[in-house]
N, C-alpha and C positions, 0 to 999 in steps of 0.2 A: 891305432887302438887306444883307446881310453880305462884308465884304472890302472894297477899296480900289476907289471908282466915279469914274467919270468919264461925267458926261451920261447917266446912268442905267445905263451899263455897269458891271457888277458883276464884281471877279476871280473870283469864285465862279460865274459865268454859263459856261457850254459854249461852243465857238466859233460850233456852229452857231445857238445860241440868239443871241449878239449880231448873228451875220450872217444872220438872219431879222428883225432888226429895225432892222439898220443895213448896208444891203447895203454901204455903202461900205468897210466894215468887211473886205472881201475884199481890199481893195488893201494892207490895213496889214498884213495876215497873210502875204501874199505878199511883202511887202517884208522880213519877217524868215523865209522859209524858207531861203533861202541862211545866215543867223546858227547857227540849227537845225539845218541839215544835212538836213531831210526837208521835204516839201510839208506845211505845219501843216495846210491843209483837207484831204489826203488823210489825214495819219497821227494827227490829234490831234481831229477834227472834236465828239466826244464828251466830250474832256476839257474841265475849266475852265480858265481863264486861268490861276488860279494853277498849277494842275498841269501847265500848257503853260510855262510860266517856269520853273519846278522844274526838270523832265525834259529842258530843251534849253538850261538857264543863261541865260534872259533875263532883263532887266530889267522886271519888272511894272509898276512905276512909266514908264519910257519907252513901253511898251506903251500904258498906259492916254490917257497924253499923246498919243500917236500916233492913239489911236484918237479922242479927244476931238477932236482938229483936224480929223480925215477928217468926223466926224458933224456938225463945224459947219460944215462946207464951206469949211476954212483951207487947202486943196490939199495938197500933199505935206510932210511936215515933214522934215526934215534928216536926213540918213543917218549922223549921229556915234554 
Protein backbone atom coordinates (compact mmCIF):
# COMPACT_ATOMS: atom_id res chain seq x y z
CA UNK A 1 0.00 0.00 0.00
CA UNK A 2 1.17 3.47 -0.71
CA UNK A 3 0.68 6.52 1.44
CA UNK A 4 0.86 6.80 5.18
CA UNK A 5 -0.63 3.84 7.02
CA UNK A 6 -2.23 2.96 10.35
CA UNK A 7 -3.20 -0.65 11.10
CA UNK A 8 -3.56 -1.55 7.43
CA UNK A 9 -5.33 1.74 6.71
CA UNK A 10 -3.60 3.64 3.96
CA UNK A 11 -4.09 7.29 3.08
CA UNK A 12 -4.57 6.08 -0.50
CA UNK A 13 -7.72 4.12 0.46
CA UNK A 14 -11.19 5.57 -0.07
CA UNK A 15 -13.40 6.31 2.92
CA UNK A 16 -15.72 3.55 1.70
CA UNK A 17 -12.87 1.01 1.65
CA UNK A 18 -11.80 1.99 5.14
CA UNK A 19 -15.32 1.81 6.58
CA UNK A 20 -16.06 -1.51 4.90
CA UNK A 21 -13.00 -3.04 6.59
CA UNK A 22 -13.19 -1.16 9.88
CA UNK A 23 -16.74 -0.25 10.91
CA UNK A 24 -15.36 1.83 13.80
CA UNK A 25 -13.90 4.26 11.27
CA UNK A 26 -17.30 5.83 10.66
CA UNK A 27 -17.28 7.43 14.13
CA UNK A 28 -13.87 8.93 13.39
CA UNK A 29 -15.09 10.41 10.11
CA UNK A 30 -18.22 11.77 11.82
CA UNK A 31 -16.02 13.66 14.30
CA UNK A 32 -14.26 15.37 11.38
CA UNK A 33 -17.53 16.54 9.78
CA UNK A 34 -17.58 19.81 11.71
CA UNK A 35 -13.93 20.59 10.89
CA UNK A 36 -14.56 19.81 7.21
CA UNK A 37 -17.85 21.69 7.13
CA UNK A 38 -19.60 18.78 5.38
CA UNK A 39 -20.70 15.24 6.08
CA UNK A 40 -17.60 13.37 4.91
CA UNK A 41 -19.47 10.07 4.57
CA UNK A 42 -22.04 11.84 2.37
CA UNK A 43 -19.77 14.04 0.27
CA UNK A 44 -16.44 12.20 0.11
CA UNK A 45 -17.22 8.48 0.39
CA UNK A 46 -15.39 7.65 -2.85
CA UNK A 47 -12.42 9.98 -2.22
CA UNK A 48 -9.14 8.77 -0.80
CA UNK A 49 -8.11 9.81 2.67
CA UNK A 50 -5.36 11.95 1.09
CA UNK A 51 -7.90 13.70 -1.14
CA UNK A 52 -10.22 14.35 1.80
CA UNK A 53 -7.40 15.75 3.93
CA UNK A 54 -6.26 18.05 1.13
CA UNK A 55 -9.72 19.17 0.06
CA UNK A 56 -10.94 19.98 3.56
CA UNK A 57 -7.57 21.05 5.02
CA UNK A 58 -7.45 18.27 7.60
CA UNK A 59 -4.33 16.84 9.26
CA UNK A 60 -3.73 13.45 7.59
CA UNK A 61 -1.43 12.32 10.39
CA UNK A 62 -4.06 13.10 13.00
CA UNK A 63 -6.79 11.31 11.04
CA UNK A 64 -4.63 8.20 10.73
CA UNK A 65 -3.81 8.37 14.43
CA UNK A 66 -7.53 8.65 15.29
CA UNK A 67 -8.38 5.76 12.95
CA UNK A 68 -5.63 3.67 14.50
CA UNK A 69 -7.00 4.35 17.99
CA UNK A 70 -10.55 3.48 16.94
CA UNK A 71 -9.55 0.28 15.13
CA UNK A 72 -7.57 -0.92 18.12
CA UNK A 73 -10.52 -0.26 20.39
CA UNK A 74 -8.79 2.58 22.19
CA UNK A 75 -11.95 4.65 22.55
CA UNK A 76 -12.49 8.23 21.53
CA UNK A 77 -9.36 10.28 20.75
CA UNK A 78 -9.03 13.80 22.09
CA UNK A 79 -10.74 16.52 20.08
CA UNK A 80 -7.65 18.73 19.84
